[in-house]
C-alpha positions as CSV (number, residue, x, y, z in Angstrom):
1,M,-16.8,-11.0,-25.4
2,V,-19.9,-11.7,-23.3
3,D,-18.2,-14.6,-21.4
4,R,-15.3,-12.3,-20.6
5,A,-17.5,-9.5,-19.3
6,L,-19.4,-12.0,-17.1
7,A,-16.3,-13.6,-15.7
8,D,-14.8,-10.1,-15.0
9,T,-18.0,-9.1,-13.2
10,D,-18.1,-12.3,-11.3
11,A,-14.5,-11.8,-10.2
12,L,-15.1,-8.2,-9.2
13,V,-18.2,-8.9,-7.1
14,D,-16.4,-11.8,-5.4
15,G,-13.6,-9.4,-4.6
16,Y,-15.9,-7.1,-2.7
17,L,-17.8,-9.8,-1.0
18,A,-15.0,-12.1,0.0
19,G,-13.9,-10.0,3.0
20,R,-17.3,-10.2,4.6
21,Y,-19.0,-13.3,3.3
22,A,-18.1,-16.9,2.8
23,L,-18.0,-17.6,-0.9
24,P,-19.6,-19.1,-2.9
25,L,-22.9,-17.8,-1.6
26,A,-25.5,-20.5,-0.9
27,E,-28.1,-18.3,-2.9
28,T,-27.5,-15.1,-4.7
29,P,-29.5,-12.2,-3.3
30,A,-31.5,-10.0,-5.7
31,L,-29.4,-7.1,-4.9
32,V,-26.1,-8.8,-5.9
33,T,-27.8,-9.9,-9.2
34,D,-28.8,-6.4,-10.0
35,L,-25.4,-5.0,-9.2
36,A,-23.7,-7.7,-11.4
37,Q,-26.0,-6.8,-14.3
38,A,-25.2,-3.2,-14.1
39,I,-21.5,-3.9,-14.0
40,A,-21.7,-6.5,-16.9
41,I,-23.7,-4.1,-19.1
42,Y,-21.1,-1.4,-18.5
43,K,-18.2,-3.8,-19.4
44,L,-19.9,-4.9,-22.6
45,H,-19.7,-1.4,-24.0
46,R,-16.6,-1.3,-26.2
47,S,-16.6,2.4,-26.6
48,V,-18.1,5.2,-24.6
49,A,-21.1,4.0,-22.5
50,S,-24.3,6.2,-22.1
51,D,-24.6,8.4,-19.1
52,K,-27.2,6.1,-17.6
53,V,-25.1,3.0,-18.0
54,T,-22.1,4.8,-16.5
55,A,-24.2,6.0,-13.6
56,D,-25.6,2.6,-13.0
57,Y,-22.1,1.2,-13.0
58,N,-20.8,3.7,-10.6
59,G,-23.8,3.2,-8.3
60,A,-23.1,-0.6,-8.4
61,I,-19.5,-0.1,-7.4
62,A,-20.6,2.2,-4.5
63,S,-23.1,-0.4,-3.3
64,L,-20.4,-3.1,-3.4
65,K,-18.1,-0.9,-1.4
66,A,-20.9,-0.3,1.1
67,I,-21.4,-4.1,1.3
68,A,-17.7,-4.7,1.9
69,K,-17.7,-2.0,4.7
70,G,-20.7,-3.5,6.4
71,D,-22.9,-0.6,5.7
72,I,-25.3,-2.7,3.6
73,R,-25.9,-6.3,4.7
74,L,-27.0,-9.0,2.5
75,S,-29.8,-11.3,3.5
76,V,-27.7,-14.5,3.2
77,A,-28.2,-16.6,6.3
78,G,-25.1,-17.7,8.1
79,A,-22.7,-16.5,5.3
80,E,-21.1,-13.7,7.3
81,P,-17.9,-15.0,8.9
82,S,-17.5,-14.8,12.7
83,A,-15.3,-12.0,14.0
84,S,-11.6,-13.0,14.5
85,D,-9.5,-12.5,17.6
86,S,-7.0,-10.5,15.6
87,G,-8.5,-7.2,16.8
88,K,-8.3,-8.2,20.4
89,V,-6.0,-6.5,22.9
90,V,-3.9,-8.8,24.9
91,T,-2.0,-7.7,28.1
92,N,0.0,-9.4,30.7
93,D,0.0,-8.8,34.4
94,P,3.2,-9.7,35.9
95,A,3.7,-10.3,39.6
96,R,4.2,-7.1,41.5
97,P,7.3,-7.1,43.5
98,M,6.0,-4.4,45.9
99,T,2.9,-5.5,47.7
100,A,1.6,-4.8,51.3
101,D,3.3,-8.0,52.4
102,T,6.7,-7.3,50.9
103,M,6.8,-3.8,52.1
104,K,6.0,-4.5,55.8
105,G,8.1,-2.3,58.0
106,F,8.5,0.3,55.3
107,I,4.9,1.5,55.1
């Protein structure tokens, strides 16, 4: 049961971090360890978790979402992938048939 909770927690954390950081992380920041512990403890409760455990879990999920959005940055050197060109606007500039030279005598 413990192994399953830890594996599920690992997959969940990786899912949030994968969009912003290259995995696996070279070293695990303390923040990620704390968030993973809160999630694993919540997952180990078979029945109803206490209010504190539930609040810690909800806070950990909110922090992971903030990391995924970029509101919280991890102190992992060089792990954040470079921006892709997919958000770039590309235009073309076709030759203009009506220029000052081609319109001589009309202007």
